Short mmCIF file of the C-alpha atoms (twelve columns), coordinates in Angstrom:
data_MODEL
# 
_entry.id   MODEL 
# 
loop_
_atom_site.group_PDB 
_atom_site.id 
_atom_site.type_symbol 
_atom_site.label_atom_id 
_atom_site.label_alt_id 
_atom_site.label_comp_id 
_atom_site.label_asym_id 
_atom_site.label_seq_id 
_atom_site.Cartn_x 
_atom_site.Cartn_y 
_atom_site.Cartn_z 
_atom_site.pdbx_PDB_model_num 
ATOM 1   C CA . MET A 1   164.174 -36.587 10.063 1 
ATOM 2   C CA . ASP A 2   161.101 -36.928 7.826  1 
ATOM 3   C CA . LYS A 3   157.734 -37.168 9.558  1 
ATOM 4   C CA . ASN A 4   154.844 -38.987 7.904  1 
ATOM 5   C CA . ILE A 5   151.184 -38.275 8.583  1 
ATOM 6   C CA . LEU A 6   148.138 -40.012 7.153  1 
ATOM 7   C CA . ILE A 7   145.064 -37.781 7.022  1 
ATOM 8   C CA . ILE A 8   141.654 -39.367 6.482  1 
ATOM 9   C CA . GLY A 9   138.928 -37.166 5.002  1 
ATOM 10  C CA . PHE A 10  141.064 -34.331 3.655  1 
ATOM 11  C CA . ASN A 11  138.145 -32.793 1.713  1 
ATOM 12  C CA . SER A 12  136.748 -31.037 4.787  1 
ATOM 13  C CA . GLU A 13  137.600 -27.373 5.318  1 
ATOM 14  C CA . LEU A 14  139.013 -28.156 8.731  1 
ATOM 15  C CA . ALA A 15  141.307 -30.827 7.278  1 
ATOM 16  C CA . GLN A 16  142.507 -28.569 4.469  1 
ATOM 17  C CA . ASN A 17  143.317 -25.755 6.892  1 
ATOM 18  C CA . THR A 18  145.167 -28.223 9.102  1 
ATOM 19  C CA . ILE A 19  147.174 -29.477 6.103  1 
ATOM 20  C CA . LYS A 20  148.240 -25.892 5.345  1 
ATOM 21  C CA . GLU A 21  149.573 -25.614 8.886  1 
ATOM 22  C CA . LEU A 22  151.388 -28.966 8.737  1 
ATOM 23  C CA . LYS A 23  153.053 -28.116 5.423  1 
ATOM 24  C CA . GLN A 24  154.933 -25.359 7.214  1 
ATOM 25  C CA . ASN A 25  156.471 -27.946 9.541  1 
ATOM 26  C CA . ASN A 26  157.773 -30.251 6.805  1 
ATOM 27  C CA . TRP A 27  155.436 -33.186 7.253  1 
ATOM 28  C CA . ASN A 28  155.169 -35.776 4.482  1 
ATOM 29  C CA . ILE A 29  151.421 -35.741 4.006  1 
ATOM 30  C CA . TYR A 30  149.454 -38.738 2.771  1 
ATOM 31  C CA . ALA A 31  145.769 -37.856 2.491  1 
ATOM 32  C CA . THR A 32  142.623 -39.758 1.604  1 
ATOM 33  C CA . SER A 33  139.175 -38.703 0.496  1 
ATOM 34  C CA . ARG A 34  136.259 -39.919 -1.591 1 
ATOM 35  C CA . GLN A 35  137.287 -37.246 -4.132 1 
ATOM 36  C CA . VAL A 36  140.928 -36.886 -5.148 1 
ATOM 37  C CA . GLY A 37  142.575 -34.139 -7.174 1 
ATOM 38  C CA . MET A 38  141.546 -31.431 -4.712 1 
ATOM 39  C CA . MET A 39  144.784 -30.712 -2.901 1 
ATOM 40  C CA . GLU A 40  147.852 -28.677 -3.830 1 
ATOM 41  C CA . ASP A 41  151.349 -30.073 -4.327 1 
ATOM 42  C CA . LYS A 42  153.318 -31.839 -1.582 1 
ATOM 43  C CA . VAL A 43  150.304 -33.976 -0.672 1 
ATOM 44  C CA . HIS A 44  150.042 -37.614 -1.743 1 
ATOM 45  C CA . GLU A 45  146.344 -38.202 -2.476 1 
ATOM 46  C CA . TYR A 46  144.485 -41.503 -2.322 1 
ATOM 47  C CA . ASN A 47  140.872 -42.453 -2.837 1 
ATOM 48  C CA . LEU A 48  139.116 -43.808 0.254  1 
ATOM 49  C CA . ASP A 49  135.492 -44.157 1.271  1 
ATOM 50  C CA . VAL A 50  135.590 -45.104 4.965  1 
ATOM 51  C CA . THR A 51  132.410 -47.176 4.518  1 
ATOM 52  C CA . ASN A 52  134.029 -49.345 1.823  1 
ATOM 53  C CA . GLU A 53  136.216 -52.103 3.249  1 
ATOM 54  C CA . MET A 54  137.654 -52.981 -0.165 1 
ATOM 55  C CA . ASN A 55  139.067 -49.451 -0.357 1 
ATOM 56  C CA . PHE A 56  140.911 -50.142 2.883  1 
ATOM 57  C CA . ILE A 57  142.247 -53.472 1.659  1 
ATOM 58  C CA . HIS A 58  143.507 -51.836 -1.538 1 
ATOM 59  C CA . LEU A 59  145.189 -48.966 0.312  1 
ATOM 60  C CA . LYS A 60  146.735 -51.232 2.928  1 
ATOM 61  C CA . GLU A 61  148.668 -52.883 0.105  1 
ATOM 62  C CA . LYS A 62  149.829 -49.503 -1.198 1 
ATOM 63  C CA . PHE A 63  150.950 -48.519 2.318  1 
ATOM 64  C CA . SER A 64  152.771 -51.806 2.967  1 
ATOM 65  C CA . ASP A 65  156.207 -50.131 3.011  1 
ATOM 66  C CA . LEU A 66  155.088 -46.930 4.730  1 
ATOM 67  C CA . LYS A 67  155.293 -46.032 8.393  1 
ATOM 68  C CA . PHE A 68  153.291 -43.168 9.878  1 
ATOM 69  C CA . ASP A 69  154.089 -41.019 12.887 1 
ATOM 70  C CA . VAL A 70  150.498 -39.822 13.059 1 
ATOM 71  C CA . ILE A 71  147.155 -40.951 11.670 1 
ATOM 72  C CA . LEU A 72  144.601 -38.136 11.793 1 
ATOM 73  C CA . ASN A 73  140.936 -38.863 11.049 1 
ATOM 74  C CA . PHE A 74  138.548 -36.099 9.980  1 
ATOM 75  C CA . ALA A 75  135.886 -38.304 8.341  1 
ATOM 76  C CA . GLY A 76  132.424 -37.760 9.787  1 
ATOM 77  C CA . ILE A 77  128.782 -36.954 9.134  1 
ATOM 78  C CA . ALA A 78  125.911 -35.771 11.338 1 
ATOM 79  C CA . ILE A 79  122.460 -37.358 11.209 1 
ATOM 80  C CA . ALA A 80  119.652 -35.555 13.051 1 
ATOM 81  C CA . GLY A 81  116.112 -36.366 14.128 1 
ATOM 82  C CA . ALA A 82  113.772 -36.933 17.064 1 
ATOM 83  C CA . VAL A 83  114.474 -40.262 18.805 1 
ATOM 84  C CA . GLU A 84  110.985 -41.687 18.268 1 
ATOM 85  C CA . GLN A 85  111.166 -40.945 14.542 1 
ATOM 86  C CA . LEU A 86  114.709 -42.108 13.780 1 
ATOM 87  C CA . ASP A 87  115.120 -44.077 10.579 1 
ATOM 88  C CA . GLU A 88  117.188 -47.228 11.156 1 
ATOM 89  C CA . LEU A 89  118.904 -46.960 7.781  1 
ATOM 90  C CA . GLU A 90  119.964 -43.391 8.555  1 
ATOM 91  C CA . LEU A 91  121.203 -44.502 11.955 1 
ATOM 92  C CA . LYS A 92  123.247 -47.269 10.344 1 
ATOM 93  C CA . LYS A 93  124.711 -44.727 7.896  1 
ATOM 94  C CA . GLN A 94  125.741 -42.557 10.842 1 
ATOM 95  C CA . PHE A 95  127.579 -45.374 12.602 1 
ATOM 96  C CA . ASP A 96  129.059 -46.743 9.391  1 
ATOM 97  C CA . VAL A 97  130.991 -43.492 8.907  1 
ATOM 98  C CA . ASN A 98  131.735 -42.230 12.420 1 
ATOM 99  C CA . PHE A 99  132.165 -45.498 14.331 1 
ATOM 100 C CA . LEU A 100 132.873 -48.334 11.896 1 
ATOM 101 C CA . GLY A 101 134.955 -45.976 9.752  1 
ATOM 102 C CA . LEU A 102 137.264 -45.419 12.734 1 
ATOM 103 C CA . LEU A 103 137.327 -49.149 13.442 1 
ATOM 104 C CA . ARG A 104 138.448 -49.826 9.861  1 
ATOM 105 C CA . ILE A 105 141.180 -47.201 10.206 1 
ATOM 106 C CA . ILE A 106 142.413 -48.971 13.339 1 
ATOM 107 C CA . LYS A 107 142.299 -52.426 11.735 1 
ATOM 108 C CA . TYR A 108 143.937 -51.568 8.432  1 
ATOM 109 C CA . PHE A 109 146.179 -48.547 9.019  1 
ATOM 110 C CA . ALA A 110 147.113 -48.415 12.717 1 
ATOM 111 C CA . PRO A 111 149.579 -51.336 12.322 1 
ATOM 112 C CA . ASN A 112 151.596 -48.928 10.120 1 
ATOM 113 C CA . LEU A 113 152.196 -46.543 13.026 1 
ATOM 114 C CA . ASN A 114 155.806 -46.091 14.082 1 
ATOM 115 C CA . LYS A 115 156.742 -46.993 17.620 1 
ATOM 116 C CA . GLY A 116 155.557 -44.026 19.646 1 
ATOM 117 C CA . GLY A 117 153.223 -42.965 16.826 1 
ATOM 118 C CA . ARG A 118 149.682 -41.891 17.598 1 
ATOM 119 C CA . LEU A 119 146.157 -42.076 16.283 1 
ATOM 120 C CA . ILE A 120 144.151 -38.854 16.474 1 
ATOM 121 C CA . ASN A 121 140.406 -38.735 15.900 1 
ATOM 122 C CA . ILE A 122 138.460 -35.524 15.346 1 
ATOM 123 C CA . SER A 123 135.526 -36.154 17.641 1 
ATOM 124 C CA . SER A 124 133.074 -33.471 18.785 1 
ATOM 125 C CA . MET A 125 131.583 -31.864 21.851 1 
ATOM 126 C CA . ALA A 126 128.527 -33.889 20.758 1 
ATOM 127 C CA . SER A 127 130.229 -36.901 22.358 1 
ATOM 128 C CA . TYR A 128 129.091 -35.499 25.725 1 
ATOM 129 C CA . GLY A 129 125.561 -36.377 24.600 1 
ATOM 130 C CA . ILE A 130 123.649 -33.259 25.603 1 
ATOM 131 C CA . PHE A 131 122.223 -32.192 22.245 1 
ATOM 132 C CA . PRO A 132 118.573 -33.182 21.655 1 
ATOM 133 C CA . PHE A 133 117.585 -34.055 18.076 1 
ATOM 134 C CA . LEU A 134 121.229 -34.894 17.311 1 
ATOM 135 C CA . THR A 135 121.129 -38.265 19.048 1 
ATOM 136 C CA . PRO A 136 122.669 -40.302 16.176 1 
ATOM 137 C CA . TYR A 137 125.609 -37.898 15.919 1 
ATOM 138 C CA . CYS A 138 126.106 -37.775 19.699 1 
ATOM 139 C CA . ALA A 139 125.909 -41.553 20.046 1 
ATOM 140 C CA . SER A 140 128.332 -42.231 17.186 1 
ATOM 141 C CA . LYS A 141 130.904 -39.780 18.519 1 
ATOM 142 C CA . ALA A 142 130.640 -41.111 22.082 1 
ATOM 143 C CA . SER A 143 130.987 -44.679 20.804 1 
ATOM 144 C CA . ALA A 144 133.997 -43.752 18.694 1 
ATOM 145 C CA . ASP A 145 135.672 -42.180 21.738 1 
ATOM 146 C CA . ILE A 146 135.133 -45.387 23.725 1 
ATOM 147 C CA . LEU A 147 136.507 -47.449 20.827 1 
ATOM 148 C CA . LEU A 148 139.579 -45.237 20.557 1 
ATOM 149 C CA . ASN A 149 140.314 -45.246 24.277 1 
ATOM 150 C CA . ASN A 150 139.956 -49.006 24.693 1 
ATOM 151 C CA . TYR A 151 142.127 -49.625 21.642 1 
ATOM 152 C CA . SER A 152 144.793 -47.524 23.362 1 
ATOM 153 C CA . ILE A 153 144.560 -49.546 26.567 1 
ATOM 154 C CA . GLU A 154 144.628 -52.895 24.785 1 
ATOM 155 C CA . ASN A 155 147.572 -52.079 22.507 1 
ATOM 156 C CA . ASN A 156 149.527 -49.435 24.401 1 
ATOM 157 C CA . VAL A 157 149.136 -47.039 21.462 1 
ATOM 158 C CA . LYS A 158 148.907 -43.284 22.007 1 
ATOM 159 C CA . VAL A 159 145.515 -41.928 20.988 1 
ATOM 160 C CA . VAL A 160 143.966 -38.474 21.071 1 
ATOM 161 C CA . SER A 161 140.326 -37.451 20.866 1 
ATOM 162 C CA . ILE A 162 139.956 -33.830 19.754 1 
ATOM 163 C CA . ARG A 163 136.504 -32.494 20.592 1 
ATOM 164 C CA . PRO A 164 135.804 -29.139 18.954 1 
ATOM 165 C CA . GLY A 165 132.672 -27.139 19.524 1 
ATOM 166 C CA . ALA A 166 130.766 -25.706 16.570 1 
ATOM 167 C CA . VAL A 167 133.152 -24.633 13.790 1 
ATOM 168 C CA . ALA A 168 132.181 -22.262 10.976 1 
ATOM 169 C CA . THR A 169 132.569 -24.589 7.977  1 
ATOM 170 C CA . LYS A 170 130.433 -26.053 5.207  1 
ATOM 171 C CA . PHE A 171 129.931 -29.120 7.421  1 
ATOM 172 C CA . TRP A 172 126.692 -27.509 8.573  1 
ATOM 173 C CA . GLU A 173 125.419 -26.910 5.041  1 
ATOM 174 C CA . SER A 174 126.290 -30.508 4.153  1 
ATOM 175 C CA . SER A 175 124.444 -31.720 7.243  1 
ATOM 176 C CA . ILE A 176 121.295 -29.830 6.272  1 
ATOM 177 C CA . GLU A 177 121.402 -31.454 2.826  1 
ATOM 178 C CA . LEU A 178 122.145 -34.865 4.341  1 
ATOM 179 C CA . ASN A 179 119.119 -34.593 6.623  1 
ATOM 180 C CA . LYS A 180 116.805 -33.028 4.043  1 
ATOM 181 C CA . ASN A 181 114.557 -36.092 3.691  1 
ATOM 182 C CA . THR A 182 114.432 -36.576 7.458  1 
ATOM 183 C CA . PHE A 183 113.371 -32.986 8.008  1 
ATOM 184 C CA . GLU A 184 110.754 -33.179 5.265  1 
ATOM 185 C CA . LYS A 185 109.204 -36.279 6.832  1 
ATOM 186 C CA . ALA A 186 109.299 -34.876 10.364 1 
ATOM 187 C CA . ASP A 187 106.022 -34.941 12.265 1 
ATOM 188 C CA . GLU A 188 104.254 -31.639 12.918 1 
ATOM 189 C CA . LYS A 189 104.909 -32.355 16.579 1 
ATOM 190 C CA . TYR A 190 108.525 -31.306 16.025 1 
ATOM 191 C CA . LYS A 191 107.972 -28.613 13.391 1 
ATOM 192 C CA . ASN A 192 109.433 -25.776 15.468 1 
ATOM 193 C CA . GLU A 193 112.399 -27.842 16.620 1 
ATOM 194 C CA . LYS A 194 113.172 -28.850 13.023 1 
ATOM 195 C CA . GLU A 195 113.128 -25.220 11.883 1 
ATOM 196 C CA . PHE A 196 115.354 -24.289 14.812 1 
ATOM 197 C CA . LEU A 197 117.884 -26.994 13.888 1 
ATOM 198 C CA . VAL A 198 118.119 -25.747 10.309 1 
ATOM 199 C CA . GLU A 199 118.447 -22.103 11.347 1 
ATOM 200 C CA . ASN A 200 121.026 -22.977 13.988 1 
ATOM 201 C CA . ALA A 201 123.069 -24.956 11.447 1 
ATOM 202 C CA . ASN A 202 123.005 -22.004 9.039  1 
ATOM 203 C CA . ARG A 203 124.080 -19.697 11.840 1 
ATOM 204 C CA . ASN A 204 126.935 -21.992 12.846 1 
ATOM 205 C CA . SER A 205 128.238 -22.122 9.275  1 
ATOM 206 C CA . LEU A 206 128.801 -18.363 9.472  1 
ATOM 207 C CA . HIS A 207 129.324 -17.424 13.103 1 
ATOM 208 C CA . ALA A 208 130.792 -20.413 14.965 1 
ATOM 209 C CA . THR A 209 134.491 -20.758 15.868 1 
ATOM 210 C CA . ASN A 210 136.930 -19.791 13.100 1 
ATOM 211 C CA . PRO A 211 138.173 -22.976 11.351 1 
ATOM 212 C CA . ILE A 212 141.692 -21.545 10.971 1 
ATOM 213 C CA . TYR A 213 141.920 -21.148 14.745 1 
ATOM 214 C CA . VAL A 214 140.781 -24.758 15.249 1 
ATOM 215 C CA . ALA A 215 143.157 -26.018 12.545 1 
ATOM 216 C CA . LYS A 216 146.093 -24.307 14.267 1 
ATOM 217 C CA . LYS A 217 145.115 -26.018 17.525 1 
ATOM 218 C CA . ILE A 218 144.917 -29.409 15.790 1 
ATOM 219 C CA . ALA A 219 148.293 -28.896 14.089 1 
ATOM 220 C CA . HIS A 220 149.821 -27.951 17.446 1 
ATOM 221 C CA . ILE A 221 148.457 -31.152 19.022 1 
ATOM 222 C CA . VAL A 222 149.888 -33.177 16.129 1 
ATOM 223 C CA . GLU A 223 153.326 -31.721 16.872 1 
ATOM 224 C CA . LEU A 224 153.260 -32.561 20.591 1 
ATOM 225 C CA . LYS A 225 155.531 -35.417 21.700 1 
ATOM 226 C CA . ASN A 226 153.270 -36.434 24.564 1 
ATOM 227 C CA . PRO A 227 149.706 -35.165 23.910 1 
ATOM 228 C CA . LYS A 228 146.844 -35.599 26.339 1 
ATOM 229 C CA . PRO A 229 144.150 -38.200 25.526 1 
ATOM 230 C CA . VAL A 230 141.451 -35.521 25.133 1 
ATOM 231 C CA . TYR A 231 141.365 -31.907 23.968 1 
ATOM 232 C CA . ASN A 232 138.270 -29.691 23.985 1 
ATOM 233 C CA . ILE A 233 138.506 -26.769 21.560 1 
ATOM 234 C CA . GLY A 234 136.189 -23.782 21.953 1 
ATOM 235 C CA . ILE A 235 134.237 -22.339 24.865 1 
ATOM 236 C CA . ASP A 236 131.139 -24.342 23.934 1 
ATOM 237 C CA . ALA A 237 133.112 -27.602 23.993 1 
ATOM 238 C CA . LYS A 238 134.611 -26.779 27.378 1 
ATOM 239 C CA . MET A 239 131.153 -25.984 28.748 1 
ATOM 240 C CA . ALA A 240 129.849 -29.286 27.367 1 
ATOM 241 C CA . LYS A 241 132.669 -31.086 29.194 1 
ATOM 242 C CA . LEU A 242 131.464 -29.651 32.503 1 
ATOM 243 C CA . THR A 243 128.287 -31.737 32.221 1 
ATOM 244 C CA . ARG A 244 130.403 -34.801 33.081 1 
ATOM 245 C CA . PHE A 245 130.628 -33.482 36.642 1 
ATOM 246 C CA . LEU A 246 126.933 -32.647 37.193 1 
ATOM 247 C CA . PRO A 247 123.976 -34.847 38.191 1 
ATOM 248 C CA . GLN A 248 122.010 -36.027 35.147 1 
ATOM 249 C CA . ARG A 249 118.774 -34.516 36.498 1 
ATOM 250 C CA . TRP A 250 120.345 -31.060 36.640 1 
ATOM 251 C CA . ILE A 251 121.757 -31.418 33.140 1 
ATOM 252 C CA . ASN A 252 118.374 -32.456 31.725 1 
ATOM 253 C CA . ILE A 253 116.610 -29.522 33.361 1 
ATOM 254 C CA . VAL A 254 119.122 -27.021 31.975 1 
ATOM 255 C CA . VAL A 255 119.132 -28.534 28.467 1 
ATOM 256 C CA . LYS A 256 115.313 -28.654 28.267 1 
ATOM 257 C CA . TYR A 257 115.050 -25.062 29.481 1 
ATOM 258 C CA . ALA A 258 117.714 -23.808 27.036 1 
ATOM 259 C CA . LEU A 259 116.143 -25.673 24.096 1 
ATOM 260 C CA . LYS A 260 112.661 -24.382 24.929 1 
ATOM 261 C CA . ARG A 261 113.877 -20.785 25.115 1 
ATOM 262 C CA . ARG A 262 115.787 -21.004 21.845 1 
ATOM 263 C CA . VAL A 263 112.897 -22.633 19.993 1 
ATOM 264 C CA . GLN A 264 110.399 -20.080 21.315 1 
ATOM 265 C CA . LYS A 265 112.762 -17.219 20.438 1 
ATOM 266 C CA . LYS A 266 112.739 -18.446 16.851 1 
ATOM 267 C CA . LYS A 267 108.937 -18.170 16.573 1 
# 
């Protein structure tokens, strides 16, 4: 029996590696991105900017006769900055993609899920909220997880939040470029922290978890008949999860100490 999957944000390396895995298991793949014409054969490509509601309305019409077994969302960006210096427009951009983008997927595409179908969102270990200077990203991912879970409760739809740790992809290079203006305007007060963030992002793009390994994990979760609501992928993500069971004071002490050491080591 044919299986249909809708993949949002197929232009990411992680999405493309996941698609390669799914092709081996005979999925009919429908994939969206802001740039089409990037994928190989056996993938039906559609243009979609998750911040553009008219794109959703247009695609909903095209999908009117389609039913999906899985909807898998990879779309996401990461905005950085010190809390006291956050730009409201940048913050809105963050939530427009990571939170409202997911909401639009639920509103326009989730009704096309087959009975027993599921909605899977690629979240992040950032949703545990313990990463200073990445507050917008952390907040948007945590909010998206809440949105996803409550949608599941309200509609009895299976949902999965996949929370990888750092993955060695161009996401980090894109994030540096995305935050370029923010970093340039950063106060001298946070000069060392800003330099640390950039260096850490560059390091992650080369030495974090292998994206093929993560893609195989995601593809395996897609294939499961009864997946768990949450999966943490990578040692760093599993360590981040542990903070849910510790007093906030302890967590803050550890995070401040670790950040201070890493920033000083950079000097």
